[in-house]
Every structure is written in structure tokens, then in C-alpha cells.
KEMAR-180778 format. One record per residue: residue in three letters; x, y, z of N, C-alpha, C in turn. Coordinates in steps of 0.02 Angstrom, whole numbers, padded with zeros to 5 digits, always signed. Layout:
ALAXYZXYZXYZ
...
This chain:
MET+01345+00167+00535+01333+00226+00493+01385+00279+00508
LYS+01418+00302+00456+01469+00353+00465+01438+00420+00482
GLU+01472+00458+00525+01447+00525+00542+01462+00575+00487
TYR+01513+00561+00446+01528+00606+00390+01494+00579+00328
TYR+01454+00621+00295+01412+00597+00241+01442+00609+00172
GLY+01496+00648+00169+01535+00654+00108+01496+00676+00048
SER+01521+00657-00011+01492+00681-00073+01428+00645-00093
ARG+01414+00586-00063+01355+00549-00083+01291+00591-00077
TYR+01285+00628-00021+01224+00667-00008+01236+00742-00015
GLU+01290+00760-00049+01310+00830-00053+01254+00876-00077
LYS+01222+00858-00133+01170+00901-00161+01109+00905-00115
GLN+01095+00852-00079+01039+00852-00031+01055+00895+00029
ILE+01117+00892+00052+01139+00932+00109+01140+01007+00092
LEU+01155+01022+00030+01155+01092+00008+01086+01123+00008
PHE+01035+01081+00006+00966+01105+00010+00953+01127+00083
ARG+00945+01192+00093+00947+01220+00160+00897+01189+00210
PRO+00835+01173+00191+00791+01143+00241+00815+01076+00269
ILE+00862+01044+00234+00891+00981+00260+00958+00995+00293
GLY+01007+01014+00256+01073+01029+00285+01106+00969+00318
GLU+01161+00981+00351+01198+00928+00386+01157+00897+00443
LYS+01122+00940+00481+01083+00914+00537+01026+00871+00513
GLY+00992+00893+00461+00938+00853+00434+00962+00787+00406
GLN+01019+00788+00372+01046+00726+00344+01065+00678+00399
ALA+01090+00704+00454+01106+00661+00511+01044+00626+00537
LYS+00989+00662+00541+00926+00632+00564+00901+00579+00515
ILE+00904+00595+00450+00882+00548+00399+00922+00484+00404
SER+00987+00490+00412+01032+00432+00412+01027+00390+00475
LYS+00992+00415+00525+00982+00377+00587+00909+00354+00594
SER+00870+00360+00540+00799+00344+00543+00785+00275+00515
THR+00727+00247+00537+00701+00184+00510+00634+00198+00478
VAL+00627+00177+00415+00565+00185+00378+00542+00116+00355
THR+00479+00100+00367+00449+00038+00342+00404+00055+00283
ILE+00414+00021+00228+00372+00029+00168+00332-00035+00159
ILE+00266-00028+00164+00222-00086+00157+00192-00086+00087
GLY+00214-00133+00046+00194-00137-00024+00250-00114-00069
LEU+00277-00159-00110+00332-00143-00156+00308-00149-00228
GLY+00251-00116-00241+00226-00113-00310+00244-00047-00341
ALA+00197-00017-00377+00210+00044-00414+00230+00102-00368
LEU+00197+00108-00311+00214+00160-00263+00278+00144-00224
GLY+00280+00084-00197+00335+00066-00152+00403+00062-00186
THR+00404+00042-00251+00468+00038-00285+00498+00108-00295
VAL+00455+00157-00307+00480+00226-00316+00501+00256-00250
SER+00458+00250-00199+00475+00281-00134+00536+00248-00103
SER+00542+00182-00108+00601+00149-00080+00665+00170-00116
ASN+00660+00180-00181+00718+00203-00220+00739+00272-00197
HIS+00691+00318-00191+00706+00386-00168+00738+00386-00099
LEU+00708+00348-00052+00732+00350+00017+00799+00315+00025
CYS+00810+00263-00015+00876+00231-00015+00929+00281-00037
ARG+00917+00316-00091+00965+00364-00118+00973+00424-00072
ALA+00919+00440-00034+00922+00496+00014+00961+00478+00077
GLY+00975+00413+00087+01016+00393+00143+00979+00376+00207
VAL+00915+00357+00201+00880+00333+00261+00918+00273+00289
GLY+00935+00276+00352+00981+00227+00381+00958+00155+00380
ARG+00892+00145+00387+00865+00077+00388+00799+00076+00352
LEU+00795+00035+00300+00733+00028+00261+00707-00043+00270
LYS+00645-00049+00293+00611-00113+00298+00562-00118+00240
LEU+00572-00168+00197+00533-00175+00136+00487-00236+00143
VAL+00421-00224+00141+00373-00277+00156+00326-00287+00097
ASP+00321-00348+00072+00274-00364+00018+00260-00438+00018
ARG+00200-00457-00004+00178-00527-00004+00184-00559-00073
ASP+00199-00520-00125+00191-00543-00194+00259-00554-00227
PHE+00256-00580-00290+00317-00590-00329+00311-00550-00394
VAL+00369-00541-00428+00371-00499-00488+00343-00537-00548
GLU+00299-00503-00585+00271-00530-00647+00284-00480-00704
ILE+00282-00505-00766+00299-00463-00823+00254-00402-00829
ASN+00190-00408-00809+00145-00350-00815+00157-00297-00761
ASN+00202-00311-00714+00221-00260-00664+00268-00208-00693
LEU+00305-00226-00746+00362-00185-00767+00342-00118-00796
GLN+00280-00111-00818+00256-00047-00845+00259+00009-00794
ARG+00254-00008-00730+00248+00044-00679+00289+00032-00616
GLN+00316-00028-00606+00353-00044-00545+00428-00039-00562
LEU+00455+00021-00550+00516+00044-00584+00581+00014-00559
LEU+00580-00024-00506+00642-00057-00483+00655-00124-00518
PHE+00603-00153-00548+00608-00221-00571+00624-00225-00646
ASP+00648-00285-00667+00663-00295-00738+00640-00364-00759
GLU+00651-00380-00823+00626-00443-00850+00656-00504-00816
GLN+00719-00498-00795+00751-00554-00761+00717-00569-00694
ASP+00696-00516-00658+00660-00526-00595+00595-00564-00608
ALA+00561-00547-00663+00498-00580-00679+00510-00653-00700
ARG+00563-00665-00739+00578-00735-00758+00595-00777-00697
ARG+00630-00747-00650+00649-00783-00589+00592-00788-00538
ARG+00538-00751-00552+00480-00748-00506+00503-00730-00435
LEU+00546-00682-00430+00573-00661-00366+00519-00628-00323
PRO+00517-00640-00258+00474-00600-00215+00493-00527-00222
LYS+00443-00483-00224+00456-00413-00236+00502-00383-00182
ALA+00492-00402-00121+00534-00374-00067+00607-00393-00078
MET+00620-00456-00100+00689-00478-00110+00719-00445-00172
ALA+00679-00439-00225+00705-00407-00286+00721-00334-00274
ALA+00677-00300-00237+00689-00229-00221+00752-00221-00179
ALA+00760-00264-00129+00819-00260-00086+00882-00271-00126
GLU+00881-00318-00172+00939-00332-00214+00959-00271-00255
LYS+00909-00237-00284+00923-00178-00325+00949-00121-00281
LEU+00918-00111-00224+00935-00053-00183+01002-00061-00148
ARG+01021-00122-00132+01088-00133-00103+01143-00115-00152
ALA+01128-00123-00217+01177-00103-00268+01181-00028-00276
VAL+01129+00007-00253+01128+00081-00256+01163+00111-00196
ASN+01150+00084-00136+01178+00113-00075+01195+00057-00026
SER+01259+00042-00022+01282-00012+00022+01294+00012+00094
GLU+01284+00077+00106+01298+00105+00172+01238+00103+00219
ILE+01179+00085+00194+01119+00083+00236+01097+00011+00246
ASN+01054+00000+00295+01028-00066+00310+00961-00075+00273
ILE+00957-00127+00232+00896-00141+00195+00871-00210+00215
GLU+00811-00213+00242+00784-00275+00271+00720-00295+00234
PRO+00724-00343+00188+00664-00366+00154+00624-00415+00196
LEU+00558-00412+00190+00515-00458+00226+00459-00479+00178
VAL+00458-00544+00162+00405-00571+00119+00348-00593+00165
ALA+00296-00552+00169+00242-00566+00216+00178-00532+00194
ASP+00122-00563+00212+00056-00533+00203+00040-00496+00267
VAL+00036-00430+00264+00024-00390+00325-00049-00399+00346
ALA-00058-00417+00409-00125-00432+00436-00126-00412+00510
PRO-00184-00414+00542-00187-00395+00613-00139-00433+00658
ARG-00126-00496+00640-00084-00538+00683-00010-00517+00684
ASN+00013-00481+00631+00085-00469+00626+00105-00396+00616
ILE+00057-00351+00604+00076-00283+00583+00114-00245+00636
GLU+00097-00255+00700+00133-00217+00752+00206-00237+00755
GLU+00220-00301+00743+00289-00324+00742+00325-00297+00680
VAL+00288-00293+00624+00317-00268+00561+00340-00195+00568
ILE+00299-00153+00600+00315-00082+00604+00355-00063+00667
LYS+00368-00111+00710+00403-00098+00773+00471-00066+00760
GLY+00486-00013+00797+00550+00021+00790+00554+00071+00733
SER+00498+00082+00698+00498+00128+00641+00487+00200+00663
ASN+00520+00246+00629+00506+00317+00638+00450+00339+00592
LEU+00437+00300+00540+00388+00319+00489+00368+00257+00450
VAL+00304+00255+00428+00279+00201+00386+00252+00232+00322
LEU+00269+00203+00264+00242+00225+00200+00195+00172+00172
ASP+00139+00195+00147+00088+00153+00119+00101+00143+00044
GLY+00116+00081+00025+00122+00064-00045+00073+00009-00063
THR+00018+00004-00025-00029-00052-00033-00080-00037-00088
ASP-00125-00084-00098-00173-00077-00153-00245-00087-00131
ASN-00258-00083-00065-00328-00092-00044-00341-00055+00021
LEU-00403-00033+00030-00422+00008+00088-00418-00029+00153
GLU-00433-00093+00152-00433-00132+00214-00364-00131+00246
THR-00311-00143+00206-00244-00143+00233-00224-00073+00255
ARG-00245-00022+00218-00229+00047+00237-00261+00066+00304
LEU-00322+00044+00315-00354+00058+00379-00322+00017+00436
LEU-00295-00041+00419-00257-00079+00467-00193-00042+00486
ILE-00158-00016+00436-00098+00025+00449-00116+00085+00492
ASN-00172+00116+00476-00195+00174+00515-00203+00156+00589
ASP-00237+00101+00602-00247+00078+00672-00180+00065+00707
ALA-00137+00026+00674-00074+00006+00705-00029+00066+00719
CYS-00027+00113+00671+00015+00172+00681-00014+00219+00734
LEU-00079+00225+00737-00110+00266+00790-00093+00236+00858
LYS-00103+00172+00865-00092+00139+00930-00019+00146+00951
ASN+00027+00140+00904+00099+00141+00920+00130+00210+00910
ARG+00087+00260+00894+00109+00330+00886+00166+00337+00836
ILE+00157+00305+00778+00205+00309+00724+00173+00347+00666
PRO+00203+00401+00641+00175+00436+00583+00175+00390+00522
TRP+00127+00401+00477+00126+00363+00415+00098+00406+00359
ILE+00114+00387+00297+00093+00427+00239+00052+00382+00192
TYR-00011+00401+00186-00059+00366+00142-00048+00387+00070
ALA-00057+00341+00023-00055+00357-00048-00100+00309-00086
ALA-00131+00334-00139-00173+00291-00180-00175+00319-00251
VAL-00181+00275-00300-00183+00295-00370-00234+00254-00408
LEU-00261+00284-00461-00305+00249-00508-00304+00287-00573
GLY-00285+00254-00627-00282+00288-00691-00231+00345-00688
SER-00254+00406-00700-00210+00465-00698-00218+00504-00633
ILE-00259+00478-00587-00274+00514-00525-00236+00484-00466
GLY-00210+00528-00423-00174+00506-00364-00191+00548-00304
MET-00182+00520-00244-00194+00556-00181-00141+00537-00131
SER-00125+00584-00087-00079+00570-00033-00097+00613+00028
MET-00088+00584+00087-00103+00619+00149-00055+00595+00203
THR-00030+00641+00243+00014+00625+00298-00026+00621+00363
ILE-00018+00568+00401-00053+00558+00464-00002+00556+00520
VAL-00006+00604+00565+00034+00604+00627-00014+00590+00684
PRO-00007+00534+00719-00056+00514+00769-00071+00569+00819
HIS-00137+00582+00827-00164+00628+00877-00142+00701+00865
GLN-00116+00713+00805-00099+00782+00786-00137+00804+00723
THR-00140+00758+00674-00176+00772+00612-00237+00726+00608
PRO-00284+00741+00562-00338+00692+00550-00307+00625+00528
CYS-00339+00571+00547-00316+00505+00525-00357+00484+00464
LEU-00340+00427+00436-00375+00405+00375-00448+00391+00390
ARG-00463+00368+00449-00532+00350+00465-00575+00412+00479
CYS-00543+00469+00496-00580+00532+00500-00610+00549+00432
HIS-00572+00532+00380-00592+00548+00312-00635+00494+00281
LEU-00625+00432+00303-00659+00375+00273-00690+00334+00329
ASP-00753+00345+00343-00783+00312+00401-00805+00240+00388
HIS-00806+00220+00324-00822+00150+00309-00793+00132+00241
ILE-00784+00067+00231-00758+00042+00167-00817+00029+00121
PRO-00814+00055+00059-00868+00039+00011-00873-00037+00001
ALA-00932-00059-00016-00944-00131-00025-00901-00158-00081
PRO-00878-00221-00075-00838-00251-00129-00875-00247-00196
GLY-00837-00233-00248-00865-00230-00315-00896-00164-00334
THR-00897-00116-00287-00930-00052-00302-00881+00003-00322
ILE-00817-00007-00311-00768+00044-00329-00718+00014-00378
PRO-00693+00054-00426-00646+00028-00475-00577+00016-00444
SER-00537-00023-00479-00468-00037-00457-00422-00030-00516
CYS-00357-00030-00503-00308-00026-00557-00313-00085-00604
ASP-00336-00142-00578-00341-00201-00620-00402-00200-00666
THR-00449-00155-00652-00506-00148-00697-00504-00083-00737
GLU-00471-00031-00710-00471+00035-00742-00402+00056-00767
GLY-00349+00020-00747-00282+00037-00769-00249+00091-00726
VAL-00185+00103-00739-00149+00155-00703-00088+00176-00745
LEU-00073+00240-00743-00013+00266-00777+00046+00265-00728
SER+00104+00245-00753+00163+00245-00710+00182+00316-00690
MET+00162+00365-00730+00176+00435-00713+00136+00456-00651
THR+00076+00428-00643+00036+00443-00584+00069+00415-00521
THR+00087+00351-00524+00118+00320-00466+00185+00352-00450
GLY+00223+00368-00503+00288+00399-00491+00283+00468-00459
THR+00232+00506-00480+00223+00573-00452+00201+00569-00379
ILE+00151+00528-00365+00126+00522-00297+00180+00493-00250
ALA+00216+00443-00273+00268+00413-00230+00325+00463-00218
SER+00339+00506-00267+00390+00557-00257+00367+00609-00205
ILE+00303+00626-00208+00276+00672-00158+00277+00638-00089
GLN+00259+00575-00086+00264+00536-00023+00334+00538+00005
SER+00383+00527-00038+00453+00525-00016+00477+00593+00008
THR+00456+00646-00026+00473+00713-00004+00444+00728+00064
GLU+00382+00709+00074+00350+00718+00139+00385+00677+00192
ALA+00410+00618+00173+00447+00577+00221+00509+00614+00245
LEU+00546+00646+00200+00606+00682+00220+00587+00742+00265
ARG+00532+00775+00250+00509+00829+00294+00499+00804+00365
LEU+00464+00748+00373+00450+00722+00440+00514+00698+00474
LEU+00557+00664+00437+00618+00636+00467+00666+00691+00489
THR+00663+00749+00458+00706+00804+00478+00674+00849+00530
GLY+00613+00831+00552+00581+00867+00607+00535+00923+00586
LEU+00517+00929+00522+00472+00981+00500+00399+00959+00508
GLU+00354+01007+00508+00283+00993+00514+00258+00960+00450
PRO+00209+00916+00455+00181+00884+00395+00141+00934+00353
ALA+00141+00923+00288+00097+00963+00245+00025+00945+00261
PRO-00020+00994+00266-00089+00980+00286-00133+00953+00229
GLY-00187+00920+00248-00238+00900+00200-00220+00842+00156
ILE-00265+00827+00110-00256+00775+00059-00236+00808-00006
LEU-00180+00788-00034-00161+00812-00100-00194+00768-00153
TYR-00229+00800-00199-00262+00765-00254-00231+00790-00319
LEU-00215+00744-00365-00187+00765-00428-00213+00721-00485
ASP-00214+00750-00544-00230+00714-00605-00175+00731-00655
VAL-00128+00684-00666-00071+00700-00709-00092+00708-00782
TRP-00146+00675-00803-00168+00680-00872-00196+00749-00887
GLN-00235+00775-00839-00264+00842-00846-00219+00897-00818
ARG-00164+00878-00786-00117+00923-00754-00152+00967-00702
GLU-00188+00934-00658-00226+00968-00605-00199+00947-00537
PHE-00190+00995-00493-00168+00983-00424-00214+01021-00377
GLU-00232+00989-00322-00276+01022-00274-00263+00993-00205
THR-00264+01035-00154-00260+01012-00085-00327+01021-00051
ILE-00353+00966-00023-00418+00967+00010-00406+00965+00085
HIS-00432+01015+00120-00421+01020+00192-00483+00994+00230
PHE-00472+00960+00285-00526+00941+00329-00499+00933+00400
GLU-00543+00937+00449-00523+00936+00519-00527+00865+00548
ARG-00493+00855+00604-00501+00792+00640-00574+00784+00660
ASN-00598+00723+00655-00666+00707+00675-00665+00689+00750
PRO-00695+00730+00793-00694+00714+00865-00729+00648+00881
ASN-00773+00625+00836-00808+00562+00846-00776+00504+00807
CYS-00715+00515+00782-00681+00461+00745-00671+00401+00791
PRO-00693+00341+00769-00685+00283+00813-00612+00264+00824
ALA-00567+00284+00778-00496+00266+00786-00457+00317+00826
CYS-00445+00377+00798-00403+00425+00834-00442+00463+00887
GLY-00509+00461+00885-00549+00493+00936-00563+00448+00996
ALA-00593+00390+00982-00613+00344+01036-00561+00291+01051
GLY-00511+00283+01007-00460+00231+01019-00485+00161+01007
ASN-00536+00154+00963-00561+00087+00945-00526+00065+00881
TYR-00481+00018+00887-00441-00004+00830-00473-00067+00800
ASP-00528-00057+00765-00568-00114+00741-00532-00157+00690
TYR-00491-00126+00649-00455-00165+00598-00396-00201+00629
LEU-00364-00171+00678-00308-00204+00712-00333-00262+00754
SER-00391-00255+00784-00418-00310+00825-00443-00367+00782
GLY-00455-00354+00718-00479-00405+00673-00554-00405+00665
SER-00590-00364+00704-00663-00364+00701-00689-00335+00636
ASN-00649-00292+00603-00668-00263+00539-00624-00288+00482
PHE-00590-00344+00493-00542-00369+00443-00568-00435+00415
SER-00568-00441+00349-00593-00502+00318-00548-00561+00336
TRP-00575-00621+00330-00533-00679+00345-00536-00730+00289
ALA-00484-00771+00286-00478-00821+00234-00466-00889+00265
THR-00492-00941+00232-00480-01008+00257-00473-01056+00198
VAL-00425-01102+00203-00415-01152+00150-00470-01203+00154
LEU-00500-01220+00096-00553-01271+00093-00520-01339+00081
CYS-00527-01382+00128-00492-01446+00128-00506-01487+00065
GLY-00452-01507+00031-00458-01552-00026-00485-01520-00089
ARG-00493-01454-00091-00526-01422-00149-00479-01375-00187
ASN-00416-01367-00165-00370-01320-00197-00404-01252-00204
ALA-00431-01229-00149-00469-01166-00149-00467-01134-00080
VAL-00477-01068-00080-00479-01029-00019-00544-00989-00017
GLN-00577-00990+00040-00638-00950+00049-00620-00883+00081
ILE-00645-00828+00053-00636-00761+00080-00704-00737+00106
VAL-00705-00715+00168-00767-00690+00198-00754-00619+00223
PRO-00791-00568+00197-00783-00499+00220-00799-00493+00294
SER-00774-00440+00325-00786-00429+00396-00859-00418+00411
THR-00896-00386+00365-00968-00377+00372-01002-00399+00309
GLU-01061-00425+00315-01098-00448+00256-01116-00389+00211
GLN-01106-00399+00146-01117-00346+00098-01176-00363+00052
HIS-01196-00315+00012-01244-00328-00041-01213-00303-00106
ILE-01190-00349-00147-01156-00332-00209-01204-00341-00267
ILE-01207-00292-00311-01246-00297-00372-01201-00332-00424
LEU-01210-00397-00429-01164-00437-00470-01169-00420-00544
GLU-01227-00398-00566-01234-00379-00637-01187-00322-00655
GLU-01180-00273-00611-01136-00216-00624-01063-00238-00624
LEU-01045-00281-00577-00977-00306-00574-00961-00348-00636
GLU-01009-00386-00659-00999-00427-00719-00980-00383-00779
THR-01014-00327-00787-01000-00281-00842-00928-00256-00840
ARG-00904-00239-00781-00837-00213-00774-00784-00267-00785
LEU-00795-00326-00756-00744-00379-00762-00742-00409-00831
ARG-00797-00404-00869-00798-00434-00935-00746-00402-00982
GLN-00724-00342-00966-00675-00307-01007-00605-00336-01000
ILE-00593-00375-00946-00525-00398-00933-00519-00474-00925
GLY-00574-00511-00929-00570-00582-00920-00636-00617-00935
LYS-00636-00682-00926-00695-00723-00939-00742-00722-00879
VAL-00804-00701-00889-00852-00694-00834-00916-00731-00852
SER-00946-00762-00801-01013-00790-00810-01054-00774-00748
PHE-01119-00762-00758-01164-00745-00703-01230-00780-00715
ASN-01252-00819-00666-01313-00860-00675-01373-00834-00635
GLY-01366-00772-00611-01421-00743-00571-01412-00754-00496
PHE-01366-00800-00477-01355-00815-00407-01283-00802-00385
LEU-01236-00816-00429-01165-00805-00414-01129-00787-00478
LEU-01070-00755-00468-01029-00733-00525-00964-00772-00524
SER-00942-00793-00583-00879-00828-00590-00833-00787-00636
PHE-00772-00774-00612-00723-00736-00651-00659-00777-00656
GLN-00636-00787-00719-00576-00826-00731-00518-00779-00745
THR-00462-00787-00708-00402-00748-00720-00342-00795-00717
GLY-00311-00808-00774-00256-00855-00776-00277-00924-00753
ASP-00242-00952-00705-00258-01018-00679-00306-01016-00620
HIS-00333-00957-00605-00377-00949-00547-00448-00931-00568
GLU-00494-00953-00527-00565-00934-00536-00590-00905-00470
ILE-00623-00848-00474-00654-00818-00416-00729-00826-00423
VAL-00759-00862-00376-00832-00871-00374-00859-00827-00319
LEU-00900-00778-00339-00922-00726-00293-00996-00731-00280
PHE-01015-00724-00217-01085-00725-00196-01109-00654-00181
PRO-01174-00641-00183-01199-00573-00174-01182-00541-00106
ASN-01167-00581-00055-01151-00552+00011-01076-00537+00019
GLY-01038-00544-00036-00966-00529-00034-00922-00589-00022
ARG-00951-00645-00001-00911-00706+00010-00887-00731-00058
ALA-00826-00758-00059-00798-00783-00122-00758-00846-00110
ILE-00755-00888-00160-00711-00946-00161-00661-00935-00217
VAL-00597-00934-00199-00543-00924-00248-00514-00993-00263
ARG-00526-01018-00323-00503-01084-00343-00434-01079-00376
GLY-00394-01133-00368-00330-01135-00401-00272-01118-00355
THR-00285-01112-00290-00233-01097-00242-00254-01120-00172
THR-00204-01136-00131-00216-01147-00060-00178-01095-00019
ASP-00152-01044-00052-00114-00991-00019-00163-00935+00000
GLU-00173-00925+00064-00222-00876+00087-00203-00805+00065
ALA-00138-00789+00068-00116-00722+00048-00129-00711-00026
GLU-00115-00761-00067-00127-00754-00139-00202-00745-00153
ALA-00244-00783-00117-00316-00777-00127-00341-00708-00107
ARG-00317-00682-00050-00337-00615-00029-00314-00562-00079
ASN-00255-00573-00107-00229-00527-00157-00273-00526-00219
LEU-00293-00584-00243-00336-00588-00302-00404-00556-00289
TYR-00431-00568-00230-00495-00539-00211-00490-00463-00211
ALA-00437-00436-00179-00428-00364-00175-00419-00333-00244
ARG-00383-00367-00289-00369-00340-00355-00431-00335-00398
TYR-00472-00387-00397-00527-00390-00446-00596-00376-00417
ILE-00605-00389-00353-00671-00376-00322-00669-00312-00281
GLY-00615-00302-00244-00610-00243-00201-00599-00266-00130
THR-00596-00218-00084-00584-00234-00014-00646-00263+00018
């Protein structure tokens, strides 16, 4: 990395809160972005152009045509080639800035590998699509004392919060438990505007530069609705009884609160079992899923057809995902249509 930053970052350096010293810090930083979808493609693009010295891009999925409405780094050729999102993003970003290190990783982030994934990072950005993985990131970053920035979107609504371990409230201070599967909407059932993801990811990226240049994090949770043009910051204190940042119990990192998947021998299917037994009102979930796919419910279990896959869901949250033996793909389908 050159010590002279020249005209590439001239306009950013002219911004007084950054300046030459701030740019030097940015250019010597490592940021890991977990999830290269609607949020991660925007934040990685911003941070690449801002000159973050090392970007680690992590995603388990590949590009599909229905991603292009909101995942702004990708194009139709990426979808035709079915490129892994991490590889496609790296290819695009290397063409933007050849002076930084861009490291793609095609992986399903889980308790077994997340600490290795974030190792050496100055900051982690959340571009994921489910609460379980976000709480896993929360645990891993708390344990390793790495700041991270949470973000979430649905429809026209977005949220973002910066977590600095043992300095600010953590995600679990705000969210003491995960709602039961099937009880909360998702982008795959309710939709999402690219303007929402673009706005939240831009705010995430701005906050990233604040932290990388040594400034204090913005407090609270930022809530916005781009359709109604509403912005609000919600403040709350650290929870002294928080099991994660208070007691140091990293339940998601240990795997005790993390769902598990297993391939069913000879059946071209994967079974997903939540970390705790749930009670799902399948009739309500049937109503929501019927808007986007073929659903049947016989009073005992629910079957949902999406493309070449079928999700068979039981009232306790257990599911069998037919049409794949890929555990990561099965977990992804479960998170998209049923929830965490």
C-alpha cells in the first residue's frame, strides 16, 4: 500500500473529519463483510472506493436473476454464469480499485468457522439476512473485541446499529431472544426496495469510516422508512444482565443456541432442527406463503414448494428441505421462507 494516496482519494481527504491521517488509517484497515446481497454489495462498493486496505468478502450463495433488482454489484452475466456472490463481487471491485487487497470467501458462516473468518479484522459489517447469524456475529465479535455494524431491511424500513464490544449495547441487549420461526416477515414474503438497502448500507459504510478513522460510534439504533421519508434514532442502555456482553455467555458461538442441519441419507434432503423447540401456528404461515408459492397444509405439517425445492415444516420448527443435499443451501431456504 502506497503512503501517498494521490488523486484517487482527493475528495475524501478534503473532508476534514478524515483528512490525510484518517485516510492513512482507512488504507491500513481490514474490514470483513459477511453477506454479499443487497446490503453487502453496496457497503463493499463504498469501502472499496474509499480505499479500505483489505476487504474480506464472505457469502455462501450464488447470483440469480432476481437478485439484480437490489444487489447493485451484479449483472445478468453473473446470473447466467451462476457465479458465487463473493467471487462476482471481488471481480467487480478489483476492476474499481486494484490498489487494495480483496479476498473472497465462499462459505456458510457458522459457529465452527466464524472466528477464523473475522480473525485480523478491524471491523465487521453485517450483510446477512437472518437473526441467528447476526447473533452469532455478535458473540464472535464480543469475544474477539472486534467492532461490528448491524443492519437489517424489510420493505421500505431499515435499521442500523454500531456495536463496540464492552463500550456500547450489543445486539443481544436489544434482542434477548429470537422470535419463533414463521412468526416474523422476511424480504422473501414481504419484499424490499433497493432504495432501502442502499440507504442503510450507505449509512453502515459511513459509520465504518468513522470507526476506522478513530471517531466515536453514533449512538443508538437508526430506524428509517424511505417510503414515508421518516428517520428516527432510538436510544437504549447496555443491559447489565445481558447474557452476552454482560455475563460473557456466547450461546450462539458455542452452538447451544444455533440450529443444526443434517443430510438425510438416500433422500436428497436435509433436515433442519432449531436450537430450541418452537410452536409455530402453521395456518398463519400458510396464509403468508400462499402469496409467493404453492402451499399445502393437512393439519399436521405444512409443505411449501419453491422452484425445485420443497420445505416440509412441522409445528415444532423442524423441517425437511427436499431437493438438495447441501446443508448451507437448505439453511438458506429455511431462513428465507420460514425464518430463523
